Backbone as ProteinMPNN parsed JSONL, in Angstrom:
{"seq_chain_A": "MIEFLGRNNPPLDYVYLLLIYVAMYVLIRYGTRRVELNFHRSRWIVAATWGIGIFIGNYVCYILGIMSFLPWLNNAMHSFIWIGICLSFLYAGCHRLPLWEQMALYSIVSFIIKVAEALLLGTWEMQNFFGIEGPWAYIIGWSLMDSLYPIISVMILKVAGRPPSR", "coords_chain_A": {"N_chain_A": [[-8.726, 0.079, -9.084], [-6.39, -0.904, -8.009], [-4.437, 0.85, -8.927], [-5.101, 3.079, -7.451], [-5.139, 2.498, -4.594], [-3.144, 0.584, -4.401], [-1.677, -2.689, -4.685], [-3.253, -5.105, -2.769], [-3.602, -3.363, -0.591], [-5.375, -2.356, 2.037], [-7.769, 0.235, 2.945], [-7.352, 0.875, 5.65], [-4.607, 0.65, 6.057], [-3.688, 3.043, 5.037], [-4.684, 4.787, 6.905], [-3.095, 4.076, 9.07], [-0.642, 4.909, 8.012], [-1.094, 7.658, 7.865], [-1.219, 8.194, 10.592], [1.44, 7.728, 11.245], [2.652, 9.815, 9.818], [1.575, 11.931, 11.323], [2.761, 11.387, 13.812], [5.465, 11.794, 13.147], [5.321, 14.49, 12.502], [4.775, 15.536, 15.014], [7.211, 14.952, 16.267], [8.905, 16.549, 14.688], [7.827, 19.008, 15.32], [8.631, 19.216, 17.922], [11.187, 20.278, 17.848], [10.644, 22.599, 16.536], [8.662, 24.872, 17.531], [6.829, 26.753, 16.555], [6.01, 28.458, 13.503], [7.832, 31.233, 12.452], [6.323, 34.424, 12.409], [6.863, 36.113, 10.209], [7.521, 34.244, 8.33], [5.471, 32.648, 7.532], [4.022, 32.91, 5.041], [6.068, 32.313, 3.222], [6.573, 29.684, 3.956], [4.2, 28.411, 3.115], [4.331, 28.843, 0.382], [6.562, 27.3, -0.254], [5.526, 24.79, 0.577], [3.296, 24.373, -1.167], [4.53, 24.461, -3.704], [6.404, 22.336, -3.547], [4.625, 20.187, -2.955], [2.897, 20.0, -5.245], [4.852, 19.784, -7.269], [6.269, 17.411, -6.556], [4.223, 15.491, -6.596], [3.554, 15.385, -9.329], [6.138, 14.929, -10.329], [6.893, 12.41, -9.215], [5.27, 10.637, -10.657], [6.129, 11.135, -13.282], [8.8, 10.32, -13.025], [8.339, 7.61, -12.604], [7.253, 6.876, -15.11], [9.53, 7.328, -16.636], [11.069, 5.288, -15.714], [12.735, 5.411, -13.505], [11.756, 5.386, -11.004], [9.781, 3.414, -8.767], [6.297, 2.571, -9.103], [4.054, 4.629, -7.351], [1.1, 4.107, -5.696], [-1.853, 6.056, -6.379], [-3.14, 7.265, -4.126], [-1.177, 6.972, -2.16], [0.879, 8.449, -3.381], [-0.324, 10.997, -3.412], [-0.716, 11.489, -0.629], [1.948, 11.295, 0.272], [3.164, 13.343, -1.219], [1.653, 15.751, -0.722], [0.859, 15.82, 2.035], [3.068, 14.745, 3.571], [5.529, 15.73, 2.273], [4.753, 18.316, 1.439], [3.284, 19.597, 3.687], [4.424, 18.592, 6.202], [7.297, 18.496, 5.798], [7.741, 21.118, 4.969], [7.193, 22.46, 7.283], [9.275, 21.517, 8.865], [11.347, 22.728, 7.425], [10.765, 25.433, 7.885], [11.478, 25.601, 10.517], [14.165, 24.902, 10.585], [15.686, 26.302, 8.746], [17.673, 28.115, 9.314], [19.766, 26.75, 10.362], [23.064, 25.192, 10.047], [23.849, 24.139, 6.713], [24.631, 21.431, 6.326], [23.52, 20.204, 8.532], [20.787, 20.625, 8.174], [20.444, 19.111, 5.832], [21.085, 16.559, 6.766], [18.992, 16.16, 8.624], [16.765, 16.086, 6.87], [17.368, 13.814, 5.3], [17.28, 11.788, 7.243], [14.61, 11.885, 8.374], [13.18, 11.437, 6.036], [14.048, 8.9, 5.303], [12.93, 7.367, 7.391], [10.171, 7.691, 6.871], [9.973, 6.598, 4.267], [10.671, 3.927, 4.761], [8.537, 3.237, 6.438], [6.381, 3.548, 4.621], [7.114, 1.603, 2.779], [6.945, -0.74, 4.343], [4.23, -0.713, 5.166], [2.714, -0.338, 2.775], [4.013, -1.568, 0.7], [5.468, -0.121, -1.117], [8.149, 1.796, -2.695], [9.85, -0.123, -3.756], [11.663, -0.681, -5.774], [14.496, -2.254, -7.283], [16.957, -1.063, -7.592], [19.005, 1.894, -7.41], [19.673, 4.195, -9.564], [21.553, 2.445, -10.802], [22.869, 1.369, -8.601], [22.605, -1.511, -6.867], [19.89, -3.17, -5.144], [17.132, -3.13, -2.838], [17.354, -1.578, -0.525], [19.277, 0.241, -1.271], [17.796, 1.742, -3.027], [15.816, 2.942, -1.357], [17.465, 4.31, 0.486], [18.917, 5.891, -1.301], [16.923, 7.621, -2.45], [16.174, 8.857, -0.101], [18.48, 10.263, 0.533], [18.464, 11.963, -1.665], [16.324, 13.532, -0.934], [17.512, 15.182, 0.85], [18.16, 17.423, -0.468], [16.114, 19.182, -0.256], [16.241, 21.6, 1.431], [18.033, 23.192, -0.074], [16.815, 23.43, -2.59], [14.474, 24.622, -1.764], [15.315, 27.176, -1.01], [15.868, 28.174, -3.551], [13.275, 28.087, -4.651], [12.002, 30.015, -3.062], [13.484, 32.279, -3.754], [12.81, 32.582, -6.464], [10.131, 33.129, -6.095], [10.364, 35.588, -5.044], [10.879, 35.865, -2.358], [13.282, 35.626, -0.565], [14.739, 33.484, 1.892], [15.056, 34.447, 5.313], [18.066, 35.02, 7.134]], "CA_chain_A": [[-8.515, 0.266, -7.655], [-4.983, -1.202, -7.722], [-3.661, 2.069, -9.154], [-5.426, 4.076, -6.438], [-4.687, 2.076, -3.261], [-2.015, -0.328, -4.471], [-2.032, -4.103, -4.6], [-3.488, -5.656, -1.421], [-3.527, -2.32, 0.441], [-6.693, -1.913, 2.511], [-7.793, 1.644, 3.368], [-6.833, 1.019, 7.011], [-3.155, 0.87, 5.983], [-3.483, 4.473, 4.815], [-4.926, 5.427, 8.203], [-1.855, 3.854, 9.83], [0.383, 5.79, 7.445], [-1.42, 9.009, 8.307], [-0.807, 8.274, 12.0], [2.905, 7.845, 11.251], [2.925, 11.205, 9.434], [1.255, 12.771, 12.485], [3.813, 11.157, 14.813], [6.677, 12.471, 12.683], [5.056, 15.923, 12.631], [4.954, 15.855, 16.439], [8.661, 14.969, 16.508], [9.443, 17.753, 14.041], [7.334, 20.143, 16.102], [9.408, 19.275, 19.157], [12.3, 21.197, 17.601], [10.105, 23.816, 15.932], [7.383, 25.09, 18.211], [5.92, 27.491, 15.681], [6.631, 29.122, 12.362], [7.955, 32.677, 12.668], [5.243, 35.164, 11.754], [7.297, 36.631, 8.907], [7.879, 33.127, 7.454], [4.264, 31.875, 7.211], [3.745, 32.893, 3.601], [7.165, 31.576, 2.583], [6.364, 28.261, 4.228], [3.121, 27.889, 2.271], [4.845, 28.837, -0.995], [7.397, 26.094, -0.321], [4.652, 23.616, 0.698], [2.508, 24.194, -2.39], [5.434, 24.162, -4.815], [6.897, 20.975, -3.371], [3.53, 19.219, -3.056], [2.502, 19.846, -6.647], [6.006, 19.307, -8.037], [6.584, 16.013, -6.237], [3.117, 14.655, -7.068], [3.759, 15.209, -10.77], [7.471, 14.367, -10.545], [6.919, 10.976, -8.912], [4.675, 9.902, -11.772], [7.039, 11.273, -14.422], [9.946, 9.437, -12.757], [7.858, 6.24, -12.841], [7.169, 6.697, -16.563], [10.909, 7.272, -17.135], [11.68, 4.052, -15.235], [13.715, 5.626, -12.433], [11.06, 5.207, -9.725], [8.685, 2.455, -8.766], [4.987, 3.221, -9.09], [3.392, 4.895, -6.076], [-0.349, 4.208, -5.895], [-2.246, 7.463, -6.389], [-3.392, 7.782, -2.782], [0.132, 7.074, -1.513], [1.581, 9.578, -3.99], [-0.954, 12.234, -2.942], [-0.396, 11.68, 0.792], [3.39, 11.523, 0.381], [3.499, 14.638, -1.815], [0.992, 16.921, -0.14], [0.88, 15.824, 3.507], [4.417, 14.578, 4.103], [6.516, 16.661, 1.725], [4.221, 19.672, 1.453], [2.98, 20.152, 5.012], [5.374, 18.236, 7.273], [8.674, 18.924, 5.534], [7.828, 22.587, 4.942], [7.254, 22.874, 8.688], [10.663, 21.271, 9.26], [12.166, 23.767, 6.804], [10.514, 26.697, 8.588], [12.172, 25.569, 11.801], [15.606, 24.619, 10.541], [16.356, 26.956, 7.618], [18.823, 28.915, 9.778], [20.831, 25.84, 10.803], [24.058, 24.918, 9.005], [23.285, 23.35, 5.624], [24.866, 20.0, 6.516], [22.58, 19.738, 9.545], [19.487, 20.571, 7.503], [20.449, 17.979, 4.908], [21.034, 15.337, 7.577], [17.62, 16.035, 9.136], [15.878, 15.666, 5.784], [17.665, 12.423, 4.945], [16.844, 10.897, 8.326], [13.148, 11.784, 8.452], [12.717, 10.844, 4.784], [14.31, 7.463, 5.391], [11.925, 6.785, 8.29], [8.884, 7.66, 6.167], [10.037, 5.646, 3.156], [10.613, 2.577, 5.337], [7.151, 3.037, 6.882], [5.553, 3.337, 3.431], [7.481, 0.303, 2.214], [6.403, -1.802, 5.198], [2.761, -0.685, 5.18], [2.062, -0.327, 1.469], [4.789, -2.301, -0.293], [6.022, 0.799, -2.112], [9.598, 2.026, -2.64], [10.352, -1.487, -3.89], [12.558, -0.856, -6.911], [15.678, -3.018, -6.885], [18.217, -0.331, -7.768], [18.959, 3.352, -7.42], [20.612, 4.663, -10.579], [22.6, 1.458, -11.013], [23.296, 0.759, -7.335], [21.641, -2.597, -6.688], [19.298, -3.507, -3.856], [15.998, -2.299, -2.419], [17.791, -0.588, 0.473], [19.954, 1.303, -2.023], [16.727, 2.578, -3.58], [15.229, 3.74, -0.27], [18.499, 5.218, 0.996], [19.226, 6.847, -2.366], [15.892, 8.66, -2.512], [16.234, 9.613, 1.162], [19.584, 11.215, 0.367], [18.004, 12.987, -2.613], [15.445, 14.437, -0.188], [18.326, 16.147, 1.598], [18.256, 18.632, -1.293], [14.936, 20.013, 0.038], [16.57, 22.968, 1.85], [18.702, 23.918, -1.159], [15.804, 23.737, -3.604], [13.513, 25.551, -1.151], [15.9, 28.519, -1.14], [15.647, 28.572, -4.944], [11.835, 28.341, -4.801], [11.686, 31.299, -2.429], [14.094, 33.355, -4.546], [11.966, 32.758, -7.649], [8.884, 33.742, -5.614], [10.671, 36.921, -4.532], [10.865, 35.823, -0.897], [14.462, 34.911, -0.068], [14.63, 33.185, 3.325], [15.88, 35.266, 6.217], [19.191, 34.283, 7.754]], "C_chain_A": [[-7.052, 0.002, -7.281], [-4.135, 0.056, -7.892], [-3.902, 3.104, -8.06], [-4.869, 3.708, -5.064], [-3.411, 1.247, -3.292], [-2.488, -1.759, -4.279], [-2.118, -4.544, -3.134], [-3.359, -4.624, -0.302], [-4.933, -1.914, 0.865], [-6.632, -0.449, 2.95], [-7.211, 1.855, 4.77], [-5.317, 1.236, 7.018], [-2.828, 2.347, 5.76], [-3.767, 5.276, 6.078], [-3.683, 5.274, 9.076], [-0.745, 4.777, 9.33], [0.148, 7.236, 7.878], [-1.021, 9.209, 9.767], [0.712, 8.394, 12.126], [3.316, 9.259, 10.833], [2.683, 12.142, 10.616], [2.33, 12.619, 13.555], [5.106, 11.864, 14.416], [6.51, 13.988, 12.78], [5.247, 16.367, 14.081], [6.442, 15.904, 16.78], [9.307, 16.214, 15.903], [9.058, 18.982, 14.856], [8.091, 20.291, 17.419], [10.567, 20.262, 19.012], [11.856, 22.534, 17.033], [8.735, 24.054, 16.527], [6.374, 25.799, 17.323], [6.724, 28.11, 14.548], [6.665, 30.615, 12.663], [6.897, 33.398, 11.837], [5.636, 35.641, 10.359], [7.664, 35.517, 7.921], [6.653, 32.304, 7.037], [4.018, 31.773, 5.706], [4.826, 32.118, 2.851], [6.981, 30.078, 2.768], [5.288, 27.688, 3.31], [3.489, 27.914, 0.794], [5.685, 27.583, -1.208], [6.512, 24.849, -0.316], [3.896, 23.347, -0.601], [3.392, 23.797, -3.568], [5.947, 22.736, -4.728], [5.782, 19.948, -3.559], [3.145, 18.941, -4.494], [3.646, 19.252, -7.466], [6.324, 17.841, -7.799], [5.483, 15.082, -6.723], [3.279, 14.356, -8.557], [5.084, 14.499, -11.031], [7.567, 12.882, -10.26], [6.358, 10.163, -10.068], [5.566, 9.973, -13.011], [8.255, 10.364, -14.239], [9.566, 7.969, -12.94], [7.812, 5.955, -14.339], [8.567, 6.562, -17.165], [11.656, 6.026, -16.661], [12.698, 4.234, -14.13], [13.086, 5.563, -11.044], [10.043, 4.096, -9.877], [7.369, 3.23, -8.703], [4.513, 3.414, -7.656], [1.9, 4.952, -6.361], [-0.794, 5.656, -5.687], [-2.491, 8.026, -4.996], [-2.081, 7.941, -2.018], [0.904, 8.272, -2.058], [1.005, 10.904, -3.49], [-0.606, 12.508, -1.48], [1.074, 12.026, 0.974], [3.743, 12.938, -0.099], [2.936, 15.813, -1.032], [1.06, 16.959, 1.386], [2.311, 15.758, 4.02], [5.361, 15.67, 3.592], [6.017, 18.104, 1.78], [4.075, 20.24, 2.85], [4.079, 19.867, 6.035], [6.787, 18.753, 7.004], [8.803, 20.438, 5.396], [7.859, 23.14, 6.364], [8.667, 22.655, 9.233], [11.563, 22.366, 8.689], [12.005, 25.101, 7.522], [11.276, 26.751, 9.907], [13.672, 25.42, 11.716], [16.357, 25.403, 9.472], [17.537, 27.836, 8.031], [19.976, 28.046, 10.283], [21.876, 25.693, 9.704], [23.474, 23.95, 7.965], [23.464, 21.85, 5.841], [23.872, 19.416, 7.519], [21.162, 19.638, 8.967], [19.403, 19.333, 6.612], [20.388, 16.654, 5.656], [19.626, 15.108, 8.116], [16.675, 15.52, 8.058], [16.124, 14.222, 5.377], [17.116, 11.456, 5.985], [15.327, 10.764, 8.358], [12.573, 11.173, 7.174], [12.93, 9.337, 4.776], [13.249, 6.781, 6.257], [10.582, 6.661, 7.573], [8.9, 6.653, 5.024], [9.998, 4.203, 3.658], [9.188, 2.275, 5.798], [6.238, 2.768, 5.687], [5.856, 1.99, 2.788], [6.869, -0.839, 3.025], [4.874, -1.861, 5.149], [2.139, -0.94, 3.81], [2.815, -1.104, 0.392], [5.367, -1.418, -1.386], [7.524, 0.974, -1.877], [10.337, 0.691, -2.804], [11.287, -1.714, -5.07], [13.878, -1.469, -6.443], [17.004, -2.317, -7.152], [17.961, 1.165, -7.706], [20.058, 3.825, -8.354], [21.828, 3.741, -10.694], [23.16, 0.828, -9.755], [22.224, -0.255, -6.959], [21.138, -2.732, -5.258], [18.171, -2.575, -3.459], [16.389, -1.263, -1.368], [18.544, 0.552, -0.195], [18.923, 2.272, -2.587], [16.142, 3.496, -2.507], [16.245, 4.752, 0.264], [18.83, 6.292, -0.043], [18.21, 7.969, -2.457], [15.845, 9.466, -1.222], [17.357, 10.644, 1.108], [19.209, 12.32, -0.624], [17.103, 14.002, -1.909], [16.23, 15.445, 0.641], [18.527, 17.435, 0.801], [17.096, 19.595, -1.041], [15.316, 21.429, 0.475], [17.201, 23.804, 0.731], [17.682, 24.352, -2.205], [14.769, 24.71, -3.048], [14.022, 26.987, -1.202], [15.662, 29.034, -2.558], [14.176, 28.899, -5.196], [11.492, 29.717, -4.244], [12.301, 32.473, -3.182], [13.268, 33.638, -5.793], [10.658, 33.456, -7.268], [9.11, 35.15, -5.058], [10.662, 37.006, -3.018], [12.095, 35.065, -0.393], [14.351, 34.681, 1.436], [15.54, 34.081, 4.145], [16.969, 34.409, 6.823], [19.514, 34.875, 9.067]], "O_chain_A": [[-6.532, 0.611, -6.346], [-3.225, 0.307, -7.102], [-3.023, 3.915, -7.766], [-4.195, 4.525, -4.436], [-2.673, 1.213, -2.308], [-3.582, -1.997, -3.767], [-1.171, -4.374, -2.366], [-3.035, -4.986, 0.829], [-5.616, -1.201, 0.129], [-5.56, 0.05, 3.291], [-6.637, 2.908, 5.045], [-4.799, 1.932, 7.892], [-1.807, 2.84, 6.24], [-3.162, 6.326, 6.299], [-3.265, 6.221, 9.742], [-0.002, 5.354, 10.123], [1.093, 7.949, 8.218], [-0.537, 10.279, 10.136], [1.21, 9.085, 13.014], [4.226, 9.839, 11.425], [3.486, 13.036, 10.881], [2.765, 13.61, 14.142], [5.768, 12.466, 15.261], [7.464, 14.694, 13.107], [5.806, 17.431, 14.348], [6.884, 16.798, 17.502], [10.151, 16.852, 16.531], [9.871, 19.885, 15.055], [8.175, 21.392, 17.964], [10.886, 20.994, 19.949], [12.619, 23.5, 17.051], [7.748, 23.483, 16.062], [5.187, 25.472, 17.345], [7.943, 28.262, 14.628], [5.661, 31.197, 13.075], [6.619, 33.017, 10.7], [4.83, 35.578, 9.43], [8.076, 35.804, 6.797], [6.788, 31.356, 6.263], [3.83, 30.681, 5.17], [4.518, 31.35, 1.94], [7.208, 29.298, 1.843], [5.452, 26.588, 2.782], [3.002, 27.083, 0.028], [5.54, 26.89, -2.215], [6.723, 23.942, -1.122], [3.863, 22.213, -1.077], [3.043, 22.903, -4.339], [5.931, 22.005, -5.719], [5.973, 18.947, -4.249], [3.073, 17.787, -4.916], [3.439, 18.334, -8.26], [6.618, 17.108, -8.743], [5.774, 13.991, -7.214], [3.153, 13.209, -8.986], [5.153, 13.583, -11.85], [8.25, 12.159, -10.985], [6.906, 9.118, -10.42], [5.735, 8.974, -13.71], [8.691, 9.711, -15.187], [10.389, 7.169, -13.386], [8.282, 4.909, -14.787], [8.773, 5.778, -18.091], [12.749, 5.737, -17.147], [13.456, 3.309, -13.836], [13.78, 5.671, -10.033], [9.511, 3.861, -10.962], [7.337, 4.393, -8.302], [4.562, 2.489, -6.845], [1.464, 5.76, -7.181], [-0.185, 6.392, -4.911], [-2.091, 9.154, -4.712], [-1.891, 8.929, -1.31], [1.511, 9.023, -1.295], [1.756, 11.829, -3.181], [-0.242, 13.63, -1.129], [1.415, 12.934, 1.732], [4.526, 13.64, 0.54], [3.657, 16.759, -0.714], [1.293, 18.018, 1.968], [2.73, 16.605, 4.808], [5.921, 16.436, 4.377], [6.773, 19.011, 2.129], [4.682, 21.263, 3.168], [4.603, 20.788, 6.662], [7.402, 19.371, 7.872], [9.867, 20.99, 5.677], [8.48, 24.172, 6.618], [9.195, 23.491, 9.966], [12.44, 22.875, 9.386], [12.982, 25.816, 7.745], [11.673, 27.826, 10.358], [14.387, 25.765, 12.657], [17.558, 25.195, 9.3], [18.319, 28.256, 7.178], [21.048, 28.563, 10.597], [21.609, 26.031, 8.551], [22.7, 23.054, 8.305], [22.546, 21.075, 5.569], [23.433, 18.275, 7.375], [20.435, 18.684, 9.243], [18.412, 18.603, 6.638], [19.706, 15.726, 5.219], [19.12, 13.986, 8.07], [15.876, 14.618, 8.309], [15.172, 13.481, 5.133], [16.55, 10.42, 5.636], [14.807, 9.649, 8.367], [11.571, 10.461, 7.234], [12.08, 8.588, 4.293], [12.73, 5.728, 5.886], [9.927, 5.622, 7.666], [7.925, 5.925, 4.835], [9.357, 3.351, 3.041], [8.686, 1.174, 5.572], [5.41, 1.858, 5.735], [4.949, 1.313, 2.305], [6.338, -1.793, 2.456], [4.296, -2.946, 5.098], [1.155, -1.67, 3.697], [2.303, -1.279, -0.713], [5.719, -1.905, -2.461], [8.093, 0.37, -0.967], [11.306, 0.409, -2.1], [11.665, -2.855, -5.334], [14.316, -1.219, -5.321], [18.065, -2.91, -6.959], [16.842, 1.633, -7.921], [21.232, 3.853, -7.984], [22.973, 4.193, -10.686], [23.872, -0.173, -9.843], [21.065, 0.108, -6.756], [21.854, -2.451, -4.297], [18.236, -1.371, -3.708], [15.808, -0.179, -1.328], [18.468, 1.697, 0.251], [19.152, 3.481, -2.62], [15.992, 4.697, -2.732], [15.912, 5.92, 0.468], [19.002, 7.462, 0.299], [18.582, 9.14, -2.532], [15.506, 10.649, -1.252], [17.197, 11.768, 1.583], [19.591, 13.476, -0.443], [17.114, 15.187, -2.244], [15.676, 16.451, 1.084], [19.013, 18.429, 1.341], [17.098, 20.711, -1.562], [14.763, 22.388, -0.064], [16.922, 24.998, 0.615], [17.686, 25.499, -2.651], [14.241, 25.538, -3.791], [13.241, 27.914, -1.416], [15.298, 30.195, -2.746], [13.865, 29.877, -5.876], [10.776, 30.49, -4.88], [11.705, 33.548, -3.243], [13.047, 34.797, -6.143], [10.141, 34.275, -8.028], [8.162, 35.823, -4.653], [10.464, 38.081, -2.451], [11.959, 33.97, 0.153], [13.922, 35.568, 2.173], [16.645, 34.427, 3.727], [16.797, 33.203, 7.0], [20.425, 34.405, 9.749]]}, "name": "protein", "num_of_chains": 1, "seq": "MIEFLGRNNPPLDYVYLLLIYVAMYVLIRYGTRRVELNFHRSRWIVAATWGIGIFIGNYVCYILGIMSFLPWLNNAMHSFIWIGICLSFLYAGCHRLPLWEQMALYSIVSFIIKVAEALLLGTWEMQNFFGIEGPWAYIIGWSLMDSLYPIISVMILKVAGRPPSR"}
Protein backbone atom coordinates (compact mmCIF):
# COMPACT_ATOMS: atom_id res chain seq x y z
CA MET A 1 0.00 0.00 0.00
CA ILE A 2 2.95 2.35 0.65
CA GLU A 3 3.96 2.08 -3.01
CA PHE A 4 0.40 2.87 -4.14
CA LEU A 5 -0.60 5.78 -1.87
CA GLY A 6 2.72 6.72 -0.32
CA ARG A 7 3.79 6.72 3.31
CA ASN A 8 1.10 8.15 5.62
CA ASN A 9 -1.02 9.42 2.70
CA PRO A 10 -4.73 8.84 3.31
CA PRO A 11 -7.01 8.65 0.25
CA LEU A 12 -8.52 12.01 1.22
CA ASP A 13 -5.19 13.71 0.42
CA TYR A 14 -5.62 12.53 -3.17
CA VAL A 15 -9.10 14.06 -3.25
CA TYR A 16 -7.55 17.36 -2.13
CA LEU A 17 -4.92 17.03 -4.85
CA LEU A 18 -7.61 16.38 -7.43
CA LEU A 19 -9.38 19.56 -6.27
CA ILE A 20 -6.13 21.49 -6.77
CA TYR A 21 -5.83 20.06 -10.30
CA VAL A 22 -9.41 21.18 -10.97
CA ALA A 23 -8.68 24.66 -9.60
CA MET A 24 -5.60 24.95 -11.81
CA TYR A 25 -7.63 23.74 -14.80
CA VAL A 26 -10.16 26.50 -14.12
CA LEU A 27 -7.33 29.05 -14.04
CA ILE A 28 -5.90 27.67 -17.28
CA ARG A 29 -9.38 27.73 -18.81
CA TYR A 30 -9.65 31.41 -17.94
CA GLY A 31 -7.09 32.13 -20.65
CA THR A 32 -8.26 29.35 -22.97
CA ARG A 33 -12.02 29.20 -23.26
CA ARG A 34 -12.05 26.28 -25.66
CA VAL A 35 -9.82 24.24 -27.91
CA GLU A 36 -10.02 25.26 -31.57
CA LEU A 37 -12.01 22.70 -33.53
CA ASN A 38 -9.09 21.91 -35.83
CA PHE A 39 -6.80 21.31 -32.81
CA HIS A 40 -8.89 18.75 -30.87
CA ARG A 41 -7.19 15.69 -32.31
CA SER A 42 -3.74 17.25 -31.93
CA ARG A 43 -4.50 18.03 -28.30
CA TRP A 44 -5.45 14.42 -27.56
CA ILE A 45 -2.35 13.11 -29.35
CA VAL A 46 -0.24 15.39 -27.15
CA ALA A 47 -2.20 14.38 -24.01
CA ALA A 48 -1.88 10.64 -24.60
CA THR A 49 1.79 10.79 -25.57
CA TRP A 50 2.74 12.93 -22.59
CA GLY A 51 0.59 10.96 -20.12
CA ILE A 52 2.03 7.58 -21.07
CA GLY A 53 5.57 8.90 -21.52
CA ILE A 54 5.69 10.72 -18.19
CA PHE A 55 4.11 7.82 -16.27
CA ILE A 56 6.83 5.48 -17.52
CA GLY A 57 9.55 8.15 -17.47
CA ASN A 58 8.99 9.08 -13.82
CA TYR A 59 9.53 5.49 -12.76
CA VAL A 60 12.58 5.06 -15.00
CA CYS A 61 14.05 8.28 -13.59
CA TYR A 62 13.46 6.91 -10.08
CA ILE A 63 15.27 3.67 -10.96
CA LEU A 64 18.16 5.73 -12.40
CA GLY A 65 18.32 7.74 -9.16
CA ILE A 66 17.54 11.14 -10.67
CA MET A 67 14.00 11.40 -9.28
CA SER A 68 12.41 10.60 -5.96
CA PHE A 69 9.78 7.87 -5.96
CA LEU A 70 6.24 9.00 -6.76
CA PRO A 71 3.64 6.66 -5.27
CA TRP A 72 1.75 4.94 -8.08
CA LEU A 73 -1.50 6.85 -7.57
CA ASN A 74 0.38 10.16 -7.45
CA ASN A 75 2.36 9.22 -10.56
CA ALA A 76 -0.83 8.24 -12.41
CA MET A 77 -2.71 11.40 -11.41
CA HIS A 78 0.30 13.63 -12.13
CA SER A 79 0.98 11.98 -15.51
CA PHE A 80 -2.50 11.50 -16.91
CA ILE A 81 -4.66 14.16 -15.25
CA TRP A 82 -2.19 17.00 -14.71
CA ILE A 83 0.30 16.58 -17.54
CA GLY A 84 -1.96 14.76 -20.00
CA ILE A 85 -5.28 16.57 -19.64
CA CYS A 86 -4.54 19.90 -17.94
CA LEU A 87 -1.24 20.79 -19.59
CA SER A 88 -2.42 19.69 -23.03
CA PHE A 89 -5.34 22.09 -22.60
CA LEU A 90 -2.86 24.83 -21.69
CA TYR A 91 -0.85 23.94 -24.80
CA ALA A 92 -3.96 24.09 -26.99
CA GLY A 93 -4.57 27.61 -25.76
CA CYS A 94 -1.05 28.99 -25.77
CA HIS A 95 0.77 27.26 -28.65
CA ARG A 96 0.61 30.46 -30.72
CA LEU A 97 2.18 32.65 -28.03
CA PRO A 98 5.90 33.49 -28.11
CA LEU A 99 7.96 30.50 -26.97
CA TRP A 100 9.39 32.30 -23.93
CA GLU A 101 5.86 33.04 -22.72
CA GLN A 102 4.76 29.43 -23.18
CA MET A 103 7.82 28.21 -21.29
CA ALA A 104 7.20 30.66 -18.45
CA LEU A 105 3.57 29.52 -18.15
CA TYR A 106 4.60 25.87 -17.95
CA SER A 107 7.28 26.53 -15.34
CA ILE A 108 4.90 28.54 -13.16
CA VAL A 109 1.95 26.14 -13.20
CA SER A 110 4.27 23.15 -12.78
CA PHE A 111 5.90 24.75 -9.77
CA ILE A 112 2.50 25.34 -8.15
CA ILE A 113 1.48 21.70 -8.67
CA LYS A 114 4.79 20.29 -7.45
CA VAL A 115 4.59 22.37 -4.27
CA ALA A 116 1.00 21.20 -3.73
CA GLU A 117 2.02 17.56 -4.22
CA ALA A 118 4.99 18.02 -1.90
CA LEU A 119 2.84 19.58 0.83
CA LEU A 120 -0.04 17.10 0.53
CA LEU A 121 1.77 13.87 -0.25
CA GLY A 122 5.39 14.43 0.79
CA THR A 123 6.63 13.81 -2.75
CA TRP A 124 9.20 15.78 -4.78
CA GLU A 125 11.47 15.44 -1.75
CA MET A 126 14.84 14.65 -3.31
CA GLN A 127 17.62 16.81 -1.89
CA ASN A 128 19.29 17.78 -5.16
CA PHE A 129 18.62 18.43 -8.81
CA PHE A 130 21.51 17.15 -10.93
CA GLY A 131 24.05 18.24 -8.33
CA ILE A 132 22.35 21.46 -7.23
CA GLU A 133 21.63 20.93 -3.54
CA GLY A 134 18.36 21.49 -1.71
CA PRO A 135 14.76 20.33 -1.95
CA TRP A 136 13.71 23.63 -3.52
CA ALA A 137 16.37 23.17 -6.20
CA TYR A 138 14.74 19.82 -6.99
CA ILE A 139 11.22 21.25 -7.27
CA ILE A 140 12.34 24.34 -9.19
CA GLY A 141 14.61 22.28 -11.45
CA TRP A 142 11.85 19.90 -12.50
CA SER A 143 9.45 22.83 -12.92
CA LEU A 144 11.94 24.44 -15.30
CA MET A 145 12.28 21.12 -17.14
CA ASP A 146 8.49 21.17 -17.61
CA SER A 147 8.94 24.38 -19.59
CA LEU A 148 10.11 22.12 -22.43
CA TYR A 149 6.51 20.86 -22.84
CA PRO A 150 5.72 23.22 -25.76
CA ILE A 151 8.94 22.37 -27.60
CA ILE A 152 8.51 18.63 -27.19
CA SER A 153 4.80 18.87 -28.06
CA VAL A 154 5.71 20.40 -31.43
CA MET A 155 7.99 17.39 -32.03
CA ILE A 156 5.24 14.96 -30.97
CA LEU A 157 2.81 16.55 -33.42
CA LYS A 158 5.36 16.53 -36.25
CA VAL A 159 6.02 12.81 -35.70
CA ALA A 160 2.24 12.24 -35.67
CA GLY A 161 1.97 14.16 -38.95
CA ARG A 162 0.04 17.02 -37.36
CA PRO A 163 2.30 20.06 -37.12
CA PRO A 164 0.68 22.75 -34.96
CA SER A 165 -0.86 25.68 -36.78
CA ARG A 166 0.76 29.06 -36.30
